[in-house]
C-alpha positions in Angstrom: -29.4 30.7 -30.5 -31.4 30.3 -27.3 -32.3 32.7 -23.7 -31.9 31.8 -20.8 -34.2 30.2 -18.5 -35.5 32.5 -16.0 -37.9 31.4 -12.8 -38.9 33.1 -9.6 -39.5 30.9 -6.6 -40.6 32.5 -3.2 -39.5 31.0 -0.1 -42.2 31.0 3.0 -42.3 34.0 5.1 -40.1 33.3 8.0 -41.2 33.8 11.9 -39.2 37.2 12.4 -41.0 38.4 8.6 -44.2 36.6 10.6 -43.7 38.3 14.0 -42.9 42.2 12.6 -45.5 42.0 9.6 -48.1 39.2 10.5 -48.9 37.3 7.8 -48.9 40.2 5.1 -47.4 39.3 1.7 -46.2 41.3 -1.1 -47.1 38.9 -4.0 -50.5 37.9 -5.9 -50.4 34.8 -7.9 -51.8 34.6 -11.8 -50.8 31.7 -12.9 -48.0 29.0 -13.0 -46.0 31.9 -15.1 -46.6 35.4 -14.1 -47.7 37.6 -10.6 -48.4 40.9 -9.3 -45.9 42.3 -6.6 -47.2 45.6 -4.7 -45.1 47.7 -3.5 -45.8 51.0 -1.6 -46.2 52.7 -4.3 -47.6 50.2 -7.5 -47.6 47.1 -8.9 -45.8 44.9 -11.1 -46.5 42.2 -13.6 -43.7 40.0 -13.8 -43.4 36.9 -16.5 -41.3 34.1 -16.1 -40.5 30.6 -17.8 -41.9 29.4 -14.2 -42.7 30.9 -10.9 -42.6 28.7 -7.9 -45.0 29.7 -4.9 -44.2 28.7 -1.4 -45.6 25.4 -1.1 -43.1 24.6 -4.3 -41.5 21.3 -3.6 -37.4 21.2 -4.5 -38.2 18.2 -6.8 -40.2 20.5 -9.1 -37.3 23.6 -9.4 -35.2 20.2 -10.2 -37.5 18.6 -12.7 -38.3 22.0 -14.8 -35.4 24.6 -14.3 -32.0 21.9 -14.2 -32.6 18.6 -15.7 -32.5 19.3 -19.7 -29.4 21.4 -18.1 -27.9 18.9 -17.1 -28.8 16.4 -19.9 -27.0 18.9 -22.1 -24.1 18.5 -20.3 -23.9 15.1 -20.5 -24.1 15.7 -24.3 -21.3 17.5 -24.4 -23.0 21.3 -24.0 -22.0 23.5 -21.2 -24.5 24.3 -18.7 -24.7 26.7 -15.7 -27.6 27.2 -13.1 -27.2 30.5 -11.2 -29.1 30.9 -7.8 -29.7 34.7 -7.4 -31.6 36.9 -4.8 -31.6 38.9 -1.6 -29.7 37.8 1.6 -32.0 35.2 3.3 -34.0 34.2 0.8 -33.4 30.7 0.3 -30.7 31.0 -2.5 -28.6 27.9 -0.3 -31.7 26.3 0.8 -32.5 26.0 -3.2 -29.0 25.1 -4.1 -27.9 22.2 -1.6 -31.1 21.7 0.8 -30.7 21.6 4.7 -27.6 19.9 3.9 -25.7 18.6 0.9 -25.7 15.3 2.7 -29.2 15.4 4.1 -30.9 12.3 3.3 -34.8 13.5 2.9 -35.4 12.9 -0.6 -38.1 15.7 -0.6 -36.0 18.3 0.9 -33.2 17.9 -1.2 -30.8 20.5 -2.8 -30.6 21.4 -6.8 -26.7 20.4 -6.1 -26.7 16.3 -4.6 -29.8 15.8 -7.1 -27.5 17.0 -10.5 -24.9 14.7 -9.0 -27.6 11.7 -8.4 -28.1 12.6 -12.4 -25.0 12.5 -13.9 -24.0 9.3 -12.4 -27.7 7.2 -13.1 -27.1 8.8 -16.9 -23.5 8.3 -17.3 -24.3 4.4 -16.2 -26.6 4.0 -18.9 -24.1 4.8 -21.5 -23.1 2.4 -23.8 -20.4 -0.4 -23.1 -17.6 1.2 -26.0 -18.0 4.9 -24.1 -15.6 5.3 -21.0 -16.6 8.7 -19.2 -14.6 10.5 -16.5 -16.5 13.4 -14.0 -13.9 15.6 -12.3 -14.8 17.6 -9.7 -13.9 21.6 -8.8 -15.1 24.3 -5.9 -14.0 27.8 -5.8 -15.5 31.3 -4.3 -15.1 34.2 -5.3 -14.2 35.9 -1.5 -13.6 39.6 -1.5 -12.7 39.2 -5.1 -10.3 36.6 -5.0 -11.0 33.2 -6.6 -9.8 30.7 -3.6 -10.1 27.1 -4.0 -12.1 25.1 -0.9 -10.6 22.2 -2.0 -6.9 23.6 -1.2 -6.8 26.6 1.3 -3.7 28.0 0.3 -4.7 28.9 -3.7 -6.3 31.7 -2.0 -5.8 33.7 -4.9 -6.2 31.7 -9.0 -6.1 33.8 -11.6 -8.9 33.4 -14.4 -7.6 33.2 -18.1 -9.3 32.3 -21.0 -8.7 29.9 -23.6 -10.1 29.6 -28.0 -11.1 26.1 -27.5 -11.6 25.8 -23.4 -13.6 29.3 -22.7 -13.0 30.5 -19.6 -10.8 28.3 -16.6 -9.4 28.7 -13.7 -6.2 27.3 -14.0 -3.9 26.0 -10.7 -7.9 25.0 -9.4 -7.9 21.7 -7.7 -9.8 19.0 -10.3 -11.1 16.0 -7.8 -11.9 12.5 -10.3 -15.0 11.2 -8.4 -16.3 8.1 -9.5 -19.4 7.8 -7.6 -22.7 10.0 -6.1 -21.3 9.4 -2.4 -17.6 10.2 -3.2 -19.0 13.5 -4.9 -21.3 14.3 -2.2 -18.4 13.6 0.6 -16.0 16.0 -1.5 -18.8 18.6 -1.8 -19.7 18.4 1.2 -15.5 19.2 2.5 -15.4 21.9 0.1 -18.4 23.8 1.6 -17.4 23.4 5.1 -14.3 25.5 3.8 -17.0 28.4 2.5 -16.7 31.6 4.2 -19.8 32.4 5.8 -20.9 34.6 8.7 -24.2 35.9 10.7 -26.7 38.7 10.3 -29.8 40.2 11.6 -31.4 38.4 8.7 -29.4 35.1 8.5 -27.6 33.3 10.8 -25.8 31.3 8.5 -25.2 34.3 5.5 -22.9 33.1 2.7 -20.2 36.0 2.5 -19.4 34.8 -0.9 -20.1 33.6 -4.4 -20.0 29.6 -4.3 -19.0 28.0 -7.9 -19.4 24.3 -7.9 -17.2 22.9 -11.5 -18.3 19.2 -13.0 -16.2 18.5 -16.0 -18.0 15.2 -18.2 -15.7 13.6 -20.6 -16.5 10.8 -22.7 -13.9 8.5 -25.0 -15.9 6.9 -27.9 -13.4 3.8 -28.8 -15.5 3.1 -31.7 -14.8 6.0 -34.0 -12.4 7.9 -31.2 -14.2 10.6 -30.7 -14.2 12.9 -27.3 -17.1 14.7 -25.8 -16.6 17.0 -23.2 -19.1 19.2 -21.5 -19.2 21.7 -18.1 -21.3 22.3 -15.5 -21.5 25.0 -13.8 -23.9 25.5 -10.3 -23.3 28.8 -8.7 -24.7 29.8 -5.7 -24.6 33.5 -5.5 -24.1 35.5 -1.8 -27.0 37.6 -1.0 -27.3 41.4 -2.0 -27.3 43.0 1.1 -29.3 46.4 2.6 -27.3 47.8 6.1 -29.6 49.0 7.7 -31.2 45.6 7.6 -28.4 42.6 8.2 -26.6 45.0 10.9 -23.8 44.7 9.3 -20.7 46.4 10.5 -16.2 45.9 10.9 -15.5 42.5 8.9 -19.0 41.4 7.7 -19.9 45.3 6.5 -16.7 45.3 3.8 -17.5 42.0 2.7 -21.4 43.0 2.2 -19.4 45.9 -0.2 -18.0 43.7 -1.9 -20.5 41.1 -2.6 -22.9 44.4 -3.6 -20.3 45.6 -6.0 -20.2 42.4 -7.6 -23.7 41.9 -8.0 -23.9 45.5 -9.5 -21.2 44.7 -12.2 -23.2 41.1 -12.9 -26.1 43.7 -13.7 -24.5 46.0 -15.5 -23.6 42.7 -18.0 -27.3 42.2 -18.2 -28.2 45.3 -18.9 -25.6 45.7 -21.5 -26.5 42.5 -23.4 -30.1 42.9 -23.3 -30.2 47.5 -24.1 -27.4 47.9 -26.9 -28.3 48.6 -29.9 -29.1 46.5 -32.9 -26.6 45.7 -35.4 -23.9 47.4 -33.2 -20.9 46.2 -31.3 -21.7 47.2 -27.5 -18.6 46.9 -24.9 -19.8 44.1 -22.4 -18.1 44.7 -18.7 -16.9 41.3 -18.0 -13.6 42.7 -16.6 -15.3 44.8 -13.8 -15.6 41.6 -11.9 -14.4 38.0 -10.6 -17.8 37.1 -11.0 -18.6 38.4 -14.6 -15.3 37.1 -15.8 -16.6 33.6 -14.5 -19.7 33.9 -16.1 -18.2 35.6 -19.5 -19.2 32.2 -21.7 -22.7 31.7 -19.6 -24.0 35.3 -20.0 -24.1 35.9 -24.0 -21.7 32.5 -25.0 -20.8 28.8 -25.5 -23.3 27.6 -22.5 -26.7 26.8 -21.8 -27.6 28.8 -18.3 -30.9 28.9 -16.2 -31.5 31.7 -13.4 -33.2 30.9 -10.1 -34.1 34.4 -8.9 -34.9 33.4 -5.0 -37.7 36.4 -3.1 -38.8 36.8 0.5 -42.8 37.1 0.1 -42.9 39.3 2.6 -43.8 43.1 2.3 -41.1 44.2 4.2 -38.5 42.8 1.8 -41.0 44.3 -1.7 -37.9 46.8 -3.1 -35.6 44.0 -2.4 -37.6 41.5 -4.4 -38.7 43.6 -6.9 -35.0 44.2 -7.6 -34.1 40.4 -7.9 -37.3 40.3 -10.0 -36.1 43.1 -12.2 -32.7 41.7 -12.9 -34.2 38.1 -13.9 -36.9 39.6 -16.9 -33.6 41.7 -18.0 -31.8 37.8 -18.0 -34.7 36.5 -20.3 -33.8 38.3 -23.6 -30.0 37.4 -23.4 -29.1 35.0 -26.2 -26.4 32.5 -25.9 -24.8 30.1 -28.5 -24.5 27.0 -27.0 -22.5 24.2 -29.3 -21.4 20.7 -28.8 -17.5 20.2 -27.2 -16.7 17.0 -29.8 -13.3 16.2 -31.6 -13.2 14.3 -34.1 -9.6 12.4 -33.0 -8.8 10.9 -29.7 -6.1 12.8 -27.7 -3.2 11.5 -26.6 -2.5 13.9 -24.0 -3.9 15.3 -21.1 -2.7 18.9 -21.5 -3.3 20.8 -18.1 -4.9 24.1 -18.4 -1.9 26.1 -17.4 0.3 24.7 -20.2 1.8 28.2 -22.4 0.1 28.7 -25.9 2.2 28.2 -29.0 4.3 31.1 -29.9 4.4 32.1 -33.5 6.4 34.9 -33.2 9.8 32.9 -32.6 8.8 31.7 -36.1 8.6 35.0 -37.5 12.3 35.7 -35.3 14.1 33.0 -36.3 12.9 33.2 -40.6 14.0 36.9 -40.0 17.0 36.3 -38.5 18.3 33.7 -41.2 18.3 36.7 -43.7 21.8 38.5 -41.0 23.3 35.8 -39.2 24.9 32.0 -40.5 23.2 28.8 -40.4 24.8 27.5 -37.5 24.3 30.9 -35.0 19.8 30.5 -36.2 20.2 26.8 -35.3 21.9 27.5 -31.9 19.0 29.8 -31.4 16.4 27.3 -32.2 18.1 24.9 -30.3 18.0 27.0 -27.3 14.4 28.6 -27.8 13.0 24.8 -27.5 15.8 23.8 -24.5 13.6 26.9 -22.6 10.1 25.7 -23.3 9.6 28.6 -25.2 9.0 27.4 -28.7 6.9 24.4 -28.8 5.6 21.5 -31.4 2.1 23.2 -32.8 0.4 19.6 -32.8 1.4 18.9 -29.1 0.4 22.0 -27.4 -2.9 23.3 -26.5 -3.2 26.8 -27.7 -4.6 29.0 -24.6 -5.1 32.6 -24.4 -3.8 33.9 -21.1 -4.6 37.0 -19.1 -2.9 40.1 -18.7 0.5 38.5 -19.7 3.2 39.4 -21.8 4.4 36.4 -23.7 7.0 38.4 -25.2 8.8 39.6 -22.3 8.7 36.2 -20.9 10.3 35.2 -23.8 12.4 38.1 -23.1 13.3 36.7 -19.5 14.1 33.0 -20.8 16.4 34.3 -22.8 18.4 36.4 -21.1 18.7 33.5 -18.5 19.5 31.5 -20.7 22.4 34.0 -22.2 23.7 34.0 -18.8 23.7 30.3 -17.9 25.7 29.9 -21.4 28.2 32.7 -20.5 29.0 31.1 -17.1 29.5 27.6 -19.0 32.1 28.8 -21.7 34.2 30.9 -18.6 34.2 27.4 -17.0 35.1 25.6 -20.4 37.9 29.2 -20.8 39.4 28.3 -17.4 39.8 24.8 -18.3 41.4 25.6 -21.7 44.1 27.6 -20.1 44.9 25.1 -17.8 44.7 22.8 -20.4 47.2 24.3 -22.7 49.6 25.0 -20.2 50.5 20.9 -19.7 50.3 20.6 -23.4 53.6 21.2 -25.2 53.0 20.1 -28.4 51.9 21.9 -31.1 49.1 20.5 -32.8 47.4 20.1 -29.9 47.7 23.8 -28.8 46.4 24.4 -31.7 43.9 22.3 -31.4 43.0 23.7 -27.8 43.4 27.3 -29.2 40.5 27.2 -31.9 38.2 25.4 -29.3 39.2 28.7 -27.3 38.5 31.2 -30.0 35.0 29.3 -30.6 34.4 29.3 -27.1 34.9 33.0 -26.8 33.0 34.0 -30.2 30.1 32.3 -28.4 28.8 34.8 -25.9 29.4 37.2 -28.9 27.0 35.6 -30.9 24.0 35.5 -28.8 24.5 38.4 -27.6 24.5 40.0 -31.1 21.1 38.1 -31.7 19.5 39.3 -28.7 20.1 42.4 -29.4 18.4 42.0 -32.8 15.7 40.9 -31.0 15.6 43.5 -29.1 15.7 46.2 -31.6 13.6 44.4 -33.8 10.5 44.4 -30.9 11.1 47.8 -30.2 12.7 47.0 -26.5 16.3 48.6 -25.1 18.6 45.9 -24.7 19.3 44.7 -21.3 23.1 45.4 -20.3 26.1 43.4 -20.8 26.8 40.7 -18.4 
C-alpha cells in the first residue's frame, strides 16, 4: 500500500493581479513542505510532500514529483500524474511548458521531460529486451471522450478489464520510436484540444486532456512480458462565472467542467472518509473523469497530484478549495503491482476483443440432455461460426461496461437462423426442380431424403432457440 504523492505549486503573480491588487499575496512560507494560507476570515496551515513557490523551476517539480513514477512505469508499475487547480493557475504550463516543442531547457514542461526520460531509460536496457512505446491522447469534453489523433472518434466508451483495468477501446494508439516522433505526435494532438478565451485566461482549457503512454517489454531469455501504463492528466480548471465572464457555449463548458471536478472531489471524499472496516460506495461512474481515474484513485497505480494555485489574495478562496482537495487526496491508499506475465503472448490482442462466454458451454451441456448429439453439434458449430464461442486460451477476458452479452448472443443466433432458413429454402427449391427432372426411383428417394432432412433443419434450430430463450427467462422471438 502507498499514498498518493501530493505537491502544491504557486505561480508568480500575473500582470492583471498586480494591477488590481498590487503585490499582496495570500500565502506565507514555513518551509519546503508547509505554508500558511490567509483568506478574509482566518489562517490555514497546509502540509504536503513538497511545496513549490513562485521561483521554483520546472526541473524541480519534475525531479521530485514525476521521475519516481516514470521509472516505476518502466518497471511495469502503472502510474498517473495529475495537474489540478483553478483556471489560469498554471496547470497546462506545468504540464507542457510554453509549448510542447519548446527548446528552452529551463521552461520545458513535465510532458516533454517524461518523453526524454522514457526513451533514455529504455535505451539503456539489456540487449535481450525488446521494447515498444505506444501513445494515445484523448480529451473529456462536455462529458464525451474524444480522440485527439482522430477527431471522427468523438464518443469513445470507457470499459473495464480484469487484467488491464480501465481501457478505452477504439482510441488511436501510435507507436513512437524516439522522442522527436513522440513530441510531434503530441503537438498534433494538442492542436486539436478544445480551448477558449475567458477574462482570466487567453487560452483556457475547455476539456480534461489525457496523455497515455504504454510501455511494453519482452524478455527473450525467460519469455516474460512486462507492460506499464503511464498517464498524464491535465485537468481543466475550476471556474467562477463572475470572474471568467463566461456566457453561451463557454458557460455550458464551465458548468460541465465544474460538475466533473465536483465528482472527483466526491470520489476522493468517499475514499478517505469511509467508515473503517466497512465497504463504502465509491461513485466512480458519476463522471467520465472519475471513471478513467478509477485505477489511479485507490487502484493498481502509483499517483502524483500537483495542486496549482495563484498566490494572489483575490484568488484565496479558489486556492483554499484546491488545497483542501489535495490535503484529502494525500490519505488515499493505492495497491500498485508489477504487470508481468510469465509466458510471452503469441498474439497482440485488441482491447475490444469480446469476453469468453462460459455460459455457452453450460447451455450446450443442458441441451445435450434434451436433444440428440447431432443437433447439439450443429448448435455448437453455429456458436463458433458466429464468433460467440471462443477458445479460452486465445481470447483476453474482458468485462464490458453496461453491455448485455446474453442479448448479443441471442441477436447473433437469430441472424444466423434467418440465414440458415434462407439457405434451406433455396436448397428445397433446387430440390424440387431436380426432382421433377429425375424419373429413376432410386434417385427420387435420395433427393426426397435430402428434402426431408432440409425441412427438419430450421424446425430443429427453432426448437433449440425457443428452449434457449425459455432457459434464460426470455419470450421467444416470432417464427420466421
